[in-house]
C-alpha positions in Angstrom: 190.3 191.6 57.7 193.8 192.9 57.9 194.3 196.4 59.1 196.6 198.2 56.8 199.2 200.2 58.6 201.7 201.9 56.3 205.2 201.8 57.7 207.5 204.6 57.0 210.5 204.1 54.8 213.6 205.5 55.9 215.1 206.0 52.3 218.4 204.3 53.1 217.8 201.3 51.1 217.2 198.9 53.9 214.3 197.1 52.1 211.5 198.4 54.1 208.4 198.9 52.1 204.9 200.0 53.0 203.3 196.6 53.1 203.0 195.5 56.8 204.8 192.2 57.8 201.4 190.7 58.9 199.9 191.4 55.4 202.8 189.8 53.7 202.7 186.7 55.9 199.0 186.3 55.4 199.2 186.7 51.6 201.9 184.0 51.6 199.6 181.7 53.6 196.7 182.3 51.1 199.1 181.6 48.2 200.1 178.3 49.8 196.5 177.4 50.4 195.7 177.9 46.7 198.4 175.4 45.7 196.9 172.7 47.7 195.4 169.9 45.5 191.7 169.3 45.5 190.5 166.9 48.3 188.5 163.7 47.8 185.7 164.5 50.0 184.5 167.8 51.8 184.1 166.1 55.2 187.7 164.9 55.3 189.0 168.3 54.4 186.4 170.4 56.4 188.0 169.8 59.9 191.6 170.5 58.9 190.5 173.5 56.8 188.5 174.8 59.8 191.4 174.2 62.0 193.8 176.0 59.6 191.2 178.9 59.3 191.0 179.2 63.0 194.9 179.2 63.3 195.0 181.7 60.5 192.5 183.9 62.2 194.4 183.7 65.6 197.6 184.6 63.8 195.9 187.5 62.1 194.6 188.8 65.4 197.9 188.2 67.1 199.7 190.1 64.1 197.2 192.9 64.4 197.9 193.2 68.1 201.7 193.2 67.3 201.3 195.9 64.7 199.3 198.1 67.0 201.7 197.5 69.9 204.6 198.4 67.4 202.7 201.5 66.4 202.2 202.5 70.1 206.0 201.8 70.7 206.8 204.1 67.8 204.6 206.8 69.1 206.4 206.6 72.6 209.7 206.6 71.0 208.9 209.8 69.0 207.6 211.4 72.2 210.9 210.5 74.0 212.9 211.8 71.1 211.0 215.1 71.3 211.7 215.2 75.1 215.3 214.6 74.6 215.6 217.3 72.0 213.9 219.7 74.3 216.2 218.8 77.3 219.2 219.1 75.0 218.1 222.7 74.0 217.5 223.5 77.6 220.9 222.2 78.5 222.4 224.3 75.7 220.6 227.4 77.0 221.7 226.7 80.5 225.3 226.2 79.6 225.1 229.5 77.5 223.8 231.2 80.7 226.5 229.7 82.8 229.2 231.0 80.5 227.6 234.5 80.6 227.5 234.5 84.3 231.1 233.2 84.6 232.1 236.2 82.4 230.1 238.6 84.6 231.7 237.0 87.9 235.2 237.6 86.2 234.4 241.2 85.6 233.1 241.7 89.1 236.3 240.1 90.5 238.5 242.4 88.5 236.4 245.4 89.8 236.8 244.0 93.4 240.4 243.6 93.1 240.7 247.2 91.8 238.5 248.5 94.7 240.8 246.5 97.3 243.9 248.1 95.8 242.2 251.5 95.9 241.1 250.8 99.5 244.7 249.8 100.6 246.1 253.0 98.9 243.5 255.2 100.6 244.3 253.6 104.0 248.1 254.2 103.5 247.3 257.7 102.5 245.1 258.1 105.6 247.8 256.6 107.9 250.4 259.0 106.4 248.1 262.0 107.1 247.6 260.8 110.6 251.3 260.6 111.1 251.6 264.0 109.6 249.0 265.4 112.0 250.6 263.8 115.0 253.9 265.3 113.9 252.2 268.8 113.6 250.6 268.4 117.1 253.9 267.4 118.5 255.6 270.4 116.9 252.8 272.7 118.2 253.1 271.4 121.7 256.8 272.0 121.6 256.3 275.5 120.3 253.8 276.2 123.0 256.1 274.9 125.6 258.8 277.3 124.5 
């Protein structure tokens, strides 16, 4: 008994159909057996036929195992592709956030530069005022000394 697993076609004309490889192979074997000429006695054919049937059953089982393994691998591949897409989206989001943060950092640097300039200007004004006050004090002392 062959388990029928439909394979997906990828619509690109690569010749993939929905009939599994195992089923094709077995149908070819059955067709070949039909073309075998009738034997002279059942006893002489019985052993080779049994041997062929046993080999065919083993091949069927092996092909079924391969089909199930292939299906398992397809499932794993699909899961990995989903994970890659998810990671790609996350990476895109992270890169977008990085650009936003770089823009904010640039704006903060501009504000910092402006504040540094204002601070320097304020210090210069303060120094100028301190000098003026010292001059005023020296003038007051001179006036008091007179």
